[in-house]
Structure formats: structure tokens, C-alpha cells
N, C-alpha and C positions, 0 to 999 in steps of 0.2 A: 682582883688579878685576874684578867685579863684570859679565857682560853685561843690559841689558834684552831683551828678542828678547816682538815683537809683532808678532797675525795681523792681516794685509789682504786679507781672508776676500771671497772672490770672490761669498758668495753677496748679503752687505750692501750689493752695490754697489746693482743694483737697489731693494732692497727694502729699505735703510730708508739709502736715498742718504749712503752712505758713499764717501771717498774709493776711491777701484781702488791696487791696488797702486802700480802702475807709479805716480797719482800721489804719491798717499804719496811715493814716490820721488823724486818730478821738484820738487816744494814745498820740503820737508824736514819736511815734516809728518805726522802726526796729528792727527789728531783727538776727544776724547770717548776717552783709553781710561780708563779706572773698576785701577783702580789700587791693590790693597790697602797699608794700612798699611806696615802688619812685610816688605813689599818695596820700594817707594817711599823707609824710609828706609837704603833698602843700597844707591843709585845718588847720582852725582853729576856736575855737568856734566862731559863728559871724557872719563868714562866708556860703553865699547864699547854698538852697539847696535843692536839685526838686525828688517828686520823679512824676511818672508812669505810667501807667498801662497800652504802646502797642495797646493791648487789644479790649482796651472797649479807648483806647480812652485817657484817663483826667491826670491829670497832676494837680500839686499841686507847689508851689512855700512859701517859709522859708529860717529859720537861722537857722546853724548849732549848738546845745548849746551846746553836750559834742561827740565826739563816746568811744565808755565806753568799751573796750577790752574783750573775749570775751573767748572761745575754739581758737585752731587752723584749720585748714582747714591735712586732712589728708595728703596732701603736704608740707606742715608747715604756709604756711599762716596766717594773723592773720583774729580772726575773728570780726568784730565791733559792735554793737548795736549802728545805728546810735538815739540818739536826738533831740528829733524837737521842736523849736518853733515856734508863730507867720504862722504856716498855713494857707498856704490859694487857695481855689480852684480856677485853672483858665484859659482858653484856650489854649487846649492841642495846643505845637506849634511844639514837640518837635517827631519827627515819625523818621525824619529822623537824627537824631542824636544817634548816635554809640556806642555802649556801649560794653566794654569786657566778656569774658566769665560768670564775673561771679557777674553777672548785671547791672556796675560798669565805670562810667567816671567821668572827672575831664574835669572840660569846662579853 
């Protein structure tokens, strides 16, 4: 079963009015993640999702409820709101996980 890993970067909260890690976990919603088609095709509702904040070394694990298409990036890549359920904070273990430039990976 694939696992979607998304980064809720602390630096983006004030700079670009993005949600913090805590807000993302509390609402169960990660807004506007640009996900490559090749990664999107690997994912289904019920697959695991991990939300991380590398700056504060926080992590939560849950399941994907839905990937809702929103707008496209300037280069045409589709953005998705990641709707999650059953999120629970767990010890930080993804310090070495390599994310793409959009703060996303599938393991």
C-alpha cells in the first residue's frame, strides 16, 4: 500500500498564508498540494498519509479520504486538497525522507 507524505512547512505559514502543521492535522485538510500525475495515479482513498514538519520535527499519520482537484500551477501541474481522516500524532521518523520540490512524495 503506498504512503503519501506531505510537508506542512513552517516557513510558508507567514510567507504565503499556508496552513501550519497543527492546523493541517486539526482540520484533516492539506490545501493545494501540487502532485505529479505519476504520483497521483499510485494513490487511492484509504491509503496511508503522513503529514510532517521538518523544522519542528512533527509528524502525524492517517488515511487519505479524498484528493480533491483544485487549480493548476503555472506550468499546468494539478493541485489537490488532501482530505485526511484518523490523523494521529506520532514520533517524528521522516527526517531523511526526500520530498520533491512541491513538498510531496509517495513511498
